[in-house]
N, C-alpha and C positions, 0 to 999 in steps of 0.2 A: 541613390540608396533609399529604400522604403523606410518610413518612420512608423513606429508602433506607439500608439497612445497607451499610457499606463496610469493606474491609480494605485496608491498605497493605502491600505487600511491597517492601522497600527496605533495602539494607544500610548506608546512610549515615544515622546518627541525625539529623543536621541536616536532611537532605532530608525525612525523615519528619515532623519537627516543623514545618518550613515548610509542607509540603503539608497537614498536619492543621489548621494555623492558617488557611490560605487557605480550606479547606473550611468551617470553622466561621464564618468571616467572610462569605464570598461565596456559599456554597452551603448555606444553613441546612437544606435538606431532606435533606442527606446526613449521616449519623451514623457516625463511625469507631468500629467496635466491636472492632477488633483490628489488630495488625500483626505482621510477621515479618521476619527478616533473612537467611534462607537458603532454599534449595530445600526441604529436608526440613521445616523449621518452617512454611514457607509452605503446603505441601500439607496438613499437619495442621490449621493454623489455618483455612484456607478450608473444608476438609471438615467441620470441627467447627462453625464459625459460620454457614456457608451464607449469605454476603453477597449483596446484590443487585449490588454494584459491586466490582470488584477493580482497585486501582491497582497496576500491576505494572511493576517496573523490569526492564530487559532483562538487564543484567549484575549478578548477585548471587552471594553466597557459595554454593559448591557446584554452580554451573552457570549456567543462564540462566532467564529467565522462561518461555521456551518449554518447558523441562523440566517446569515446574510444570503448565502447561496440559495436558500429555499425561496427567497422573495425577490430575486432579480428578474427584471424583464428581459435582460440580454443574456440568453443562455449560451451564446456563442463566444463569450469572453473566455480567454485562456487563463487558468488559475495557477499561480505559483504560491504555495503555502509557505509561510515563514513561522517558525516556532522555536521556543526553547524546548529542551528535551521533555517530551510528554509521551509516556508509554502508550496511553490510550490512543492519542492522535496518530502516532507513528504507525501503530498496528492498523488503524483504519486506513491510512494512506497506502500501506503495503498491500492490504487486501484488495484495494481498487487500482493497484499499479499506478499510483499517482506520485509524482515527484514532489519533494519538499526541500526547504532550506533550513538547516538548523542554525540558530544564533549562537555565537557571532557568525555572520555569513561569510563563507569562504568565497574568494573572488572567482576561482576556477569553477566552483559549483554553480555560482550565479550565472556565469557566461554559458555553461552547459545547459542550465535550465531555460534561459532565454532562447538559446539556439533551438532547443527542442520544441518549445511552444510556438515558435514562429516558423517551424518547418511546414512545407506545403501539406495540406490535407490533415494537419494535426488537430485542428479545432474540432472536427467531427468526431475523432477518436476520443478527445478529451471530454466531449459532451457526455457520452455515455459512461465514461469513467466517473465523472462527477455524479451522475444519476445513481450509479451503483454505490458510490460512497455514501450519499445521503440516505439511500434505502437501507444500507447496513447499519447506519447510525440511528436512523429513526425507528427501525424495526429490528432491534437486536434479537438474535435467536440462536438456537443451537446449530443452525444450518445456514450460515451466511454464504454469500456468493463471493468466490475468489476470482479476480481477474488476473490472468497470466498472459504475458505477451510472448508469442513465438515468432519465428521467421515469417510465417504465413498469415497470422491473424492474432486477434486478441480473443482468448478463450474465456468463456464463462464456466466456472467449475464450482459445483456445490460441494461443500465440505464432506457431506455424507457419501458422496460418490467416489471419494478418494480411498483406495485400498492401502496404498503405501507410496512412499517417495524413495527413490534410489539415486544416490550421488553418482554423477558421471563427470568427474573432474570439476570444472567450473560450472557445470550444468547440473540440473536435477530432472529426472524423469518421473512424472506423475503417472501412476498406474491406476486407472479408473475401473469402476464396476462393469462398464459396458465393453470391457476388454480393450478399450482404447487407451493409448498412452500419449502423454504430452511432454515434449522436451522444452525446458525453460532455462534461460540463461541466468540462473540464480543459484547460489550454492545452497546445499541442503540445510545449512544452519539458519538461513532466512525462513525456510518453511517450518523448521522446528520452533522458531520464535512465534510464528503465526498460528501454528496448529496445536501446540502442546496443551492449551486449555480446552481443546475440543476432543480430547481423548486420543491424542497421538503421542507416541513415545519413541525416542531414539534408541533402538535396541542394539545398534552397531554403528560404527563410524560411517558406514555407507547406507544405512537403512533407517527410515522413519516410518513407523507403521500405525495404522488405525487399529486401536486395541479391540474395537468391535468386530474387526474382520479376522481375528485370530481364531482358528478352528481348534488347534490342539498344540501342546508342547511335547516334543519327542525327547524324553529324558536321555536316552542312550546316546544320542548324537547332538544334543543341546541345540536344537533348532525349532523354530515355530512354523507350523503349517498354516498358511493363510487360506481363506475361503476360495481364492482364485487358483489354489494349488501350488503357489510359490512356497519354497522352503527358505526361510530367512534365519540366518545364524544369529543366535543370541550371544552377545559378548559376555564372557564369564564374569567380568568385572561389574556388569550391570544386572546380573541375574536377580539378586535379592531386591534391588530397587524396582526392577521390572514387575515382580510379583506384588510388591507393596502398592505400586501404582495401579496395577491391573485390578486389584480388589476394590479400589476406590471408584473405578469407572462403572457406570451403569450399563451393563452389556445387554 
């Protein structure tokens, strides 16, 4: 059995001990070779030990886990973030299709995360996910890049290129300006969470739209005509709220 070297960067001693015990019990192929409690010590530890996996807390002494990632020599290390609930951090992870573990850490989620980062060829994919994460955090803008995994590839999608999102059961279809569509194995509620602050609105149970792509509202039939020609029904229960939100968006 192959063994993977791991480093834990966490500023709470109890959390470090708990995670190490979980790994020893449920992930025997992972060997914890070191730990650190601050940004500076974390950088030195990872660069010195060159682990295969880095368990990285978001908020630590001296800054954040993101500060550490920017200064690592080993860009091939696989990252598993650990965090208490943090709206900003969770949104950043989801934008870059990066997995994370919420504290207290669930055993099954830990095993799944370890299995995923140790899968063949996963490191190369994780490397550009991390680069995208750091780019979005370092250069926040009105048009961040969203990474979405499909059966065939990892797609880079700019927010401004999305016209609308349509629910397809447990999947969501993203309709883009270049007439291309991307099917993603995530429910539409996840995209609502990610995109609502960028001028998107859930007009119907099955439709999340880019308000800047609305061409007109057809009163007689209560639907929205989008710039791509799509006719999207507006739920009557959301009509008043829709127009309130629409007026606040800079079209």
